[in-house]
DSSP file (Angstrom, degrees, kcal/mol; ACC not computed):
  #  RESIDUE AA STRUCTURE BP1 BP2  ACC     N-H-->O    O-->H-N    N-H-->O    O-->H-N    TCO  KAPPA ALPHA  PHI   PSI    X-CA   Y-CA   Z-CA
    1    1 A M     >        0   0    0      0, 0.0     4,-2.6     0, 0.0     5,-0.2   0.000 360.0 360.0 360.0 -47.7   -7.9   25.5    8.5
    2    2 A K  H  >  +     0   0    0      1,-0.2     4,-2.8     2,-0.2     5,-0.2   0.885 360.0  53.8 -60.7 -38.7   -6.8   28.4   10.7
    3    3 A E  H  > S+     0   0    0      2,-0.2     4,-2.4     1,-0.2    -1,-0.2   0.912 108.9  48.0 -62.7 -42.5  -10.1   27.9   12.8
    4    4 A I  H  > S+     0   0    0      2,-0.2     4,-2.5     1,-0.2    -2,-0.2   0.939 113.1  46.9 -63.5 -48.0   -9.3   24.3   13.3
    5    5 A V  H  X S+     0   0    0     -4,-2.6     4,-2.8     1,-0.2    -2,-0.2   0.912 112.2  51.7 -57.6 -45.9   -5.8   25.0   14.4
    6    6 A S  H  X S+     0   0    0     -4,-2.8     4,-2.2    -5,-0.2    -1,-0.2   0.915 110.0  48.7 -59.0 -45.3   -7.1   27.8   16.7
    7    7 A R  H  X S+     0   0    0     -4,-2.4     4,-2.3     1,-0.2    -2,-0.2   0.946 112.5  49.4 -64.1 -46.8   -9.7   25.4   18.3
    8    8 A I  H  X>S+     0   0    0     -4,-2.5     4,-3.0     1,-0.2     5,-0.5   0.926 109.3  50.5 -55.6 -48.5   -7.0   22.8   18.9
    9    9 A C  H  X5S+     0   0    0     -4,-2.8     4,-1.5     1,-0.2    -1,-0.2   0.896 113.1  45.9 -62.1 -39.5   -4.6   25.2   20.4
   10   10 A K  H  <5S+     0   0    0     -4,-2.2    -1,-0.2     2,-0.2    -2,-0.2   0.841 115.9  47.4 -69.2 -31.8   -7.3   26.4   22.9
   11   11 A W  H  <5S+     0   0    0     -4,-2.3    -2,-0.2    -5,-0.2    -3,-0.2   0.895 134.1   9.1 -77.2 -43.3   -8.3   22.8   23.7
   12   12 A I  H  X5S-     0   0    0     -4,-3.0     4,-0.5     1,-0.2    -3,-0.2   0.418 109.4-107.5-119.3   0.6   -4.9   21.2   24.3
   13   13 A G  H  X< -     0   0    0     -4,-1.5     4,-2.2    -5,-0.5    -1,-0.2  -0.041  39.1 -72.9  87.2 161.9   -2.5   24.2   24.3
   14   14 A L  H  > S+     0   0    0      1,-0.2     4,-2.7     2,-0.2     5,-0.2   0.918 127.9  51.6 -61.5 -49.3    0.0   25.3   21.8
   15   15 A P  H  > S+     0   0    0      0, 0.0     4,-1.8     0, 0.0    -1,-0.2   0.921 112.2  45.9 -59.3 -43.5    2.6   22.6   22.5
   16   16 A G  H  X S+     0   0    0     -4,-0.5     4,-2.5     2,-0.2    -2,-0.2   0.894 111.0  53.5 -61.6 -40.9    0.1   19.8   22.1
   17   17 A A  H  X S+     0   0    0     -4,-2.2     4,-3.0     1,-0.2     5,-0.3   0.919 107.8  51.0 -62.4 -42.5   -1.3   21.4   19.0
   18   18 A V  H  X S+     0   0    0     -4,-2.7     4,-1.6     1,-0.2    -1,-0.2   0.877 110.2  49.2 -62.7 -36.9    2.2   21.5   17.5
   19   19 A I  H  X S+     0   0    0     -4,-1.8     4,-2.0    -5,-0.2    -2,-0.2   0.917 113.3  45.6 -65.8 -44.0    2.7   17.9   18.2
   20   20 A I  H  X S+     0   0    0     -4,-2.5     4,-2.3     1,-0.2    -2,-0.2   0.918 114.1  47.3 -65.4 -45.0   -0.5   16.8   16.7
   21   21 A I  H  X S+     0   0    0     -4,-3.0     4,-2.1     1,-0.2    -1,-0.2   0.812 111.2  51.8 -68.0 -28.4   -0.2   18.8   13.6
   22   22 A S  H  X S+     0   0    0     -4,-1.6     4,-2.3    -5,-0.3    -1,-0.2   0.888 109.2  51.2 -71.3 -38.2    3.4   17.6   13.1
   23   23 A C  H  X S+     0   0    0     -4,-2.0     4,-2.3     2,-0.2    -2,-0.2   0.901 110.0  49.0 -63.1 -43.1    2.2   14.0   13.4
   24   24 A V  H  X S+     0   0    0     -4,-2.3     4,-2.4     2,-0.2     5,-0.2   0.947 112.6  47.6 -58.6 -52.5   -0.5   14.6   10.8
   25   25 A A  H  X S+     0   0    0     -4,-2.1     4,-2.1     1,-0.2    -2,-0.2   0.887 111.9  49.5 -60.7 -39.6    2.0   16.2    8.4
   26   26 A L  H  X S+     0   0    0     -4,-2.3     4,-2.4     2,-0.2    -1,-0.2   0.911 109.9  51.9 -70.0 -41.4    4.5   13.4    8.9
   27   27 A T  H  X S+     0   0    0     -4,-2.3     4,-2.3     2,-0.2    -2,-0.2   0.906 110.7  48.1 -55.2 -46.0    1.8   10.8    8.3
   28   28 A W  H  X S+     0   0    0     -4,-2.4     4,-1.8     1,-0.2    -2,-0.2   0.875 111.6  49.1 -65.8 -40.1    0.9   12.6    5.1
   29   29 A L  H  X S+     0   0    0     -4,-2.1     4,-2.3     2,-0.2    -2,-0.2   0.896 110.6  49.9 -69.9 -39.6    4.5   12.8    3.9
   30   30 A I  H  X S+     0   0    0     -4,-2.4     4,-2.2     1,-0.2    -2,-0.2   0.916 110.4  51.3 -65.6 -41.1    5.1    9.1    4.6
   31   31 A G  H  X S+     0   0    0     -4,-2.3     4,-2.0    -5,-0.2    -1,-0.2   0.886 110.5  48.3 -64.0 -37.0    2.0    8.2    2.7
   32   32 A C  H  X S+     0   0    0     -4,-1.8     4,-2.2     2,-0.2    -2,-0.2   0.941 111.5  50.0 -62.8 -47.1    3.2   10.4   -0.3
   33   33 A A  H  X S+     0   0    0     -4,-2.3     4,-2.3     1,-0.2    -2,-0.2   0.845 109.8  51.2 -64.1 -35.9    6.6    8.7   -0.2
   34   34 A A  H  X S+     0   0    0     -4,-2.2     4,-2.6     2,-0.2    -1,-0.2   0.908 109.8  50.1 -70.1 -39.8    5.0    5.2   -0.2
   35   35 A N  H  X S+     0   0    0     -4,-2.0     4,-2.1     1,-0.2    -2,-0.2   0.920 112.4  47.1 -60.7 -44.4    2.9    6.1   -3.2
   36   36 A K  H  X S+     0   0    0     -4,-2.2     4,-1.6     1,-0.2    -1,-0.2   0.899 111.2  50.9 -65.7 -41.1    5.9    7.3   -5.1
   37   37 A Q  H  X S+     0   0    0     -4,-2.3     4,-1.7     1,-0.2    -1,-0.2   0.908 108.0  51.2 -66.1 -43.3    7.9    4.3   -4.2
   38   38 A S  H  X S+     0   0    0     -4,-2.6     4,-2.1     1,-0.2    -1,-0.2   0.884 108.7  54.5 -63.1 -35.8    5.1    1.9   -5.3
   39   39 A G  H  X S+     0   0    0     -4,-2.1     4,-2.0     1,-0.2    -1,-0.2   0.870 106.6  50.1 -61.9 -35.3    5.1    3.8   -8.7
   40   40 A E  H  X S+     0   0    0     -4,-1.6     4,-1.1     2,-0.2    -1,-0.2   0.853 107.7  52.9 -72.5 -31.1    8.8    3.3   -9.1
   41   41 A V  H  < S+     0   0    0     -4,-1.7     3,-0.4     1,-0.2    -2,-0.2   0.927 110.2  49.8 -65.2 -43.4    8.4   -0.4   -8.5
   42   42 A G  H >< S+     0   0    0     -4,-2.1     3,-1.1     1,-0.2    -2,-0.2   0.877 106.0  56.1 -62.2 -39.4    5.7   -0.5  -11.2
   43   43 A A  H 3< S+     0   0    0     -4,-2.0     3,-0.3     1,-0.2    -1,-0.2   0.826 116.3  33.7 -67.2 -31.0    7.8    1.3  -13.7
   44   44 A G  T >< S+     0   0    0     -4,-1.1     3,-0.5    -3,-0.4    -1,-0.2   0.149  90.6  97.9-109.8  19.9   10.8   -1.1  -13.5
   45   45 A A  G X   +     0   0    0     -3,-1.1     3,-1.2     1,-0.2    -1,-0.2   0.432  47.4 100.8 -90.0   3.0    8.8   -4.3  -13.0
   46   46 A T  G 3  S+     0   0    0     -3,-0.3    -1,-0.2     1,-0.3    -2,-0.1   0.780  87.2  42.8 -64.5 -26.3    8.8   -5.6  -16.6
   47   47 A G  G <  S+     0   0    0     -3,-0.5    -1,-0.3     2,-0.1     2,-0.2   0.533  95.8  99.6 -94.6  -6.8   11.6   -8.1  -16.0
   48   48 A K    <   -     0   0    0     -3,-1.2     2,-0.1    -4,-0.1    47,-0.1  -0.498  67.9-129.7 -81.7 146.7   10.4   -9.3  -12.6
   49   49 A G     >  -     0   0    0     -2,-0.2     4,-2.4     1,-0.1     5,-0.2  -0.418  28.2-100.9 -89.6 171.7    8.5  -12.5  -12.2
   50   50 A G  H  > S+     0   0    0      1,-0.2     4,-2.2    45,-0.2     5,-0.2   0.867 119.4  53.0 -63.4 -38.7    5.2  -13.0  -10.3
   51   51 A A  H  > S+     0   0    0      2,-0.2     4,-2.2     1,-0.2    -1,-0.2   0.919 110.9  45.8 -62.1 -44.2    6.8  -14.4   -7.2
   52   52 A E  H  > S+     0   0    0      2,-0.2     4,-2.2     1,-0.2    -2,-0.2   0.910 114.7  47.1 -67.2 -44.0    9.2  -11.6   -6.9
   53   53 A L  H  X S+     0   0    0     -4,-2.4     4,-2.3     2,-0.2     5,-0.3   0.858 110.9  52.8 -62.2 -36.4    6.5   -8.9   -7.4
   54   54 A W  H  X S+     0   0    0     -4,-2.2     4,-2.0    -5,-0.2     5,-0.4   0.928 111.6  45.4 -69.3 -43.8    4.2  -10.7   -4.9
   55   55 A A  H  X S+     0   0    0     -4,-2.2     4,-1.0     1,-0.2    -2,-0.2   0.889 116.3  45.4 -65.5 -40.5    7.0  -10.6   -2.3
   56   56 A E  H  < S+     0   0    0     -4,-2.2     4,-0.3    -5,-0.2    -2,-0.2   0.869 121.5  35.6 -76.1 -37.0    7.9   -7.0   -2.9
   57   57 A N  H >< S+     0   0    0     -4,-2.3     3,-0.6    -5,-0.2     4,-0.4   0.899 117.7  45.2 -88.4 -43.0    4.3   -5.6   -3.1
   58   58 A C  H >X S+     0   0    0     -4,-2.0     4,-1.4    -5,-0.3     3,-0.8   0.794 103.6  61.2 -74.9 -28.4    2.4   -7.6   -0.5
   59   59 A I  T 3< S+     0   0    0     -4,-1.0    -1,-0.2    -5,-0.4    -2,-0.1   0.708  88.3  75.5 -72.3 -19.7    4.8   -7.5    2.3
   60   60 A R  T <4 S+     0   0    0     -3,-0.6    -1,-0.2    -4,-0.3    -2,-0.2   0.827 113.7  18.2 -59.4 -32.2    4.6   -3.7    2.4
   61   61 A C  T <4 S-     0   0    0     -3,-0.8     2,-0.3    -4,-0.4    -1,-0.2   0.649 127.9  -3.0-117.8 -16.8    1.2   -3.9    4.1
   62   62 A H  S  < S-     0   0    0     -4,-1.4    -1,-0.3     3,-0.0     2,-0.1  -0.981  83.9 -63.9-166.7 169.4    0.6   -7.3    5.7
   63   63 A N        -     0   0    0     -2,-0.3     2,-0.1     1,-0.1    -4,-0.0  -0.404  59.6-107.9 -63.0 135.5    2.0  -10.8    6.2
   64   64 A I        -     0   0    0     -2,-0.1     2,-0.3    -9,-0.1    -1,-0.1  -0.422  29.5-138.1 -65.6 135.4    2.3  -12.7    3.0
   65   65 A R        -     0   0    0     -2,-0.1    -1,-0.1     1,-0.1    -7,-0.0  -0.707  21.4-109.6 -93.4 149.5   -0.2  -15.5    2.5
   66   66 A S    >   -     0   0    0     -2,-0.3     3,-1.9     1,-0.1     4,-0.3  -0.450  25.7-122.3 -69.0 144.9    0.9  -18.8    1.1
   67   67 A P  G >  S+     0   0    0      0, 0.0     3,-0.9     0, 0.0    -1,-0.1   0.817 113.1  61.1 -61.0 -26.0   -0.4  -19.4   -2.5
   68   68 A S  G 3  S+     0   0    0      1,-0.2    36,-0.1    36,-0.0    -2,-0.0   0.567  81.6  85.6 -76.4  -7.4   -2.2  -22.5   -1.2
   69   69 A N  G <  S+     0   0    0     -3,-1.9     2,-0.3     2,-0.0    -1,-0.2   0.780  97.3  28.4 -61.3 -29.2   -4.2  -20.4    1.3
   70   70 A Y  S <  S-     0   0    0     -3,-0.9     0, 0.0    -4,-0.3     0, 0.0  -0.872  82.7-110.0-133.2 162.6   -6.9  -19.7   -1.3
   71   71 A S     >  -     0   0    0     -2,-0.3     4,-2.3     1,-0.1     5,-0.2  -0.444  42.2-102.1 -83.5 163.5   -8.3  -21.3   -4.4
   72   72 A P  H  > S+     0   0    0      0, 0.0     4,-1.7     0, 0.0     5,-0.1   0.880 124.9  51.8 -57.7 -37.2   -7.7  -19.8   -7.8
   73   73 A A  H  > S+     0   0    0      1,-0.2     4,-1.4     2,-0.2     5,-0.1   0.878 109.8  49.1 -67.5 -36.7  -11.2  -18.2   -7.8
   74   74 A Q  H  > S+     0   0    0      1,-0.2     4,-2.4     2,-0.2    -1,-0.2   0.838 108.2  52.9 -67.5 -33.0  -10.5  -16.7   -4.4
   75   75 A W  H  X S+     0   0    0     -4,-2.3     4,-3.3     2,-0.2     5,-0.3   0.863 103.0  58.4 -68.3 -34.3   -7.2  -15.3   -5.6
   76   76 A E  H  X S+     0   0    0     -4,-1.7     4,-1.8    -5,-0.2    -1,-0.2   0.945 111.0  42.7 -60.4 -45.3   -9.0  -13.7   -8.5
   77   77 A V  H  X S+     0   0    0     -4,-1.4     4,-1.7     2,-0.2    -2,-0.2   0.918 115.1  48.5 -68.6 -41.9  -11.2  -11.8   -6.0
   78   78 A V  H  X S+     0   0    0     -4,-2.4     4,-2.8     1,-0.2    -2,-0.2   0.946 114.2  47.1 -61.3 -48.4   -8.3  -10.9   -3.6
   79   79 A M  H  X S+     0   0    0     -4,-3.3     4,-1.7     1,-0.2    -1,-0.2   0.797 106.3  56.6 -68.5 -30.1   -6.1   -9.7   -6.5
   80   80 A M  H  X S+     0   0    0     -4,-1.8     4,-0.8    -5,-0.3    -1,-0.2   0.918 114.1  40.5 -65.8 -42.4   -8.9   -7.6   -8.0
   81   81 A H  H >X S+     0   0    0     -4,-1.7     4,-1.8     1,-0.2     3,-0.7   0.943 117.0  48.2 -68.4 -46.7   -9.2   -5.8   -4.7
   82   82 A M  H 3X S+     0   0    0     -4,-2.8     4,-2.5     1,-0.2     6,-0.3   0.677  99.2  67.1 -77.7 -16.3   -5.5   -5.6   -4.1
   83   83 A R  H 3<>S+     0   0    0     -4,-1.7     5,-1.8    -5,-0.2     4,-0.4   0.876 109.2  38.5 -68.8 -31.1   -4.7   -4.3   -7.6
   84   84 A V  H <<5S+     0   0    0     -4,-0.8     3,-0.5    -3,-0.7    -2,-0.2   0.920 118.9  47.4 -77.6 -46.2   -6.4   -1.1   -6.8
   85   85 A R  H  <5S+     0   0    0     -4,-1.8    -2,-0.2     1,-0.2    -3,-0.2   0.890 119.4  38.6 -64.7 -42.0   -5.2   -0.9   -3.2
   86   86 A A  T  <5S-     0   0    0     -4,-2.5    -1,-0.2    -5,-0.1    -2,-0.2   0.487 105.4-126.1 -93.3  -4.7   -1.6   -1.6   -4.0
   87   87 A N  T   5 +     0   0    0     -3,-0.5     2,-0.2    -4,-0.4    -3,-0.2   0.933  44.8 176.3  57.9  51.6   -1.6    0.5   -7.2
   88   88 A L      < -     0   0    0     -5,-1.8    -1,-0.2    -6,-0.3   -49,-0.0  -0.544  28.8-120.9 -84.4 149.4   -0.3   -2.4   -9.4
   89   89 A T     >  -     0   0    0     -2,-0.2     4,-2.6     1,-0.1     5,-0.2  -0.390  31.3-103.4 -77.8 167.7    0.0   -2.1  -13.1
   90   90 A P  H  > S+     0   0    0      0, 0.0     4,-2.4     0, 0.0     5,-0.1   0.896 124.1  50.5 -56.4 -41.9   -1.9   -4.5  -15.4
   91   91 A E  H  > S+     0   0    0      2,-0.2     4,-2.3     1,-0.2     5,-0.2   0.915 110.2  47.4 -63.8 -45.6    1.3   -6.4  -16.0
   92   92 A E  H  > S+     0   0    0      2,-0.2     4,-2.7     1,-0.2     5,-0.3   0.942 112.3  51.5 -59.9 -48.8    2.1   -6.7  -12.3
   93   93 A H  H  X S+     0   0    0     -4,-2.6     4,-2.7     1,-0.2     5,-0.2   0.928 110.6  47.9 -56.3 -46.1   -1.4   -7.9  -11.5
   94   94 A K  H  X S+     0   0    0     -4,-2.4     4,-2.2     1,-0.2    -1,-0.2   0.918 113.6  45.9 -62.1 -44.4   -1.3  -10.5  -14.2
   95   95 A K  H  X S+     0   0    0     -4,-2.3     4,-1.8     2,-0.2   -45,-0.2   0.890 114.6  46.8 -69.0 -38.4    2.1  -11.9  -13.2
   96   96 A I  H  X S+     0   0    0     -4,-2.7     4,-2.9     2,-0.2     5,-0.2   0.917 113.2  48.6 -70.8 -40.9    1.3  -12.0   -9.5
   97   97 A L  H  X S+     0   0    0     -4,-2.7     4,-2.6    -5,-0.3     5,-0.2   0.903 110.7  51.2 -66.0 -36.7   -2.2  -13.7  -10.1
   98   98 A E  H  X S+     0   0    0     -4,-2.2     4,-1.6    -5,-0.2    -1,-0.2   0.889 111.2  48.5 -64.4 -40.7   -0.6  -16.3  -12.4
   99   99 A F  H  X S+     0   0    0     -4,-1.8     4,-1.4     2,-0.2    -2,-0.2   0.969 113.6  46.2 -58.4 -56.0    2.0  -17.0   -9.7
  100  100 A L  H  < S+     0   0    0     -4,-2.9     4,-0.3     1,-0.2     3,-0.3   0.893 112.7  49.7 -61.9 -39.5   -0.7  -17.4   -6.9
  101  101 A K  H >< S+     0   0    0     -4,-2.6     3,-0.8     1,-0.2    -1,-0.2   0.847 107.0  55.4 -66.0 -33.5   -2.9  -19.5   -9.1
  102  102 A S  H 3< S+     0   0    0     -4,-1.6    -1,-0.2     1,-0.2    -2,-0.2   0.799 111.6  44.1 -69.1 -27.4   -0.1  -21.8  -10.0
  103  103 A G  T 3<        0   0    0     -4,-1.4    -1,-0.2    -3,-0.3    -2,-0.2   0.368 360.0 360.0-101.1   7.3    0.6  -22.5   -6.4
  104  104 A S    <         0   0    0     -3,-0.8    -1,-0.2    -4,-0.3    -2,-0.1   0.459 360.0 360.0-100.8 360.0   -3.0  -23.0   -5.1
């Protein structure tokens, strides 16, 4: 790690290296905070419905798609992928998928 920082300092100078390293550290911290936040959503989600979970989880990363955008089979594939990407619990996955299928 020291060697990498040393090379960066020589290449762009100390002020530039400090800025780049600060940006990397901030990005890492924001990612950690987002992961913790999604874990907190999962822990208290037992009383939430599929529509509410869908709105809370999907909007974090991209524009929400209408349930009618995809067929039930397509939503199965999308949700299998997004369950892992969004760190959804099995219960959240089931509720969101049921909501999306009912609207397609």
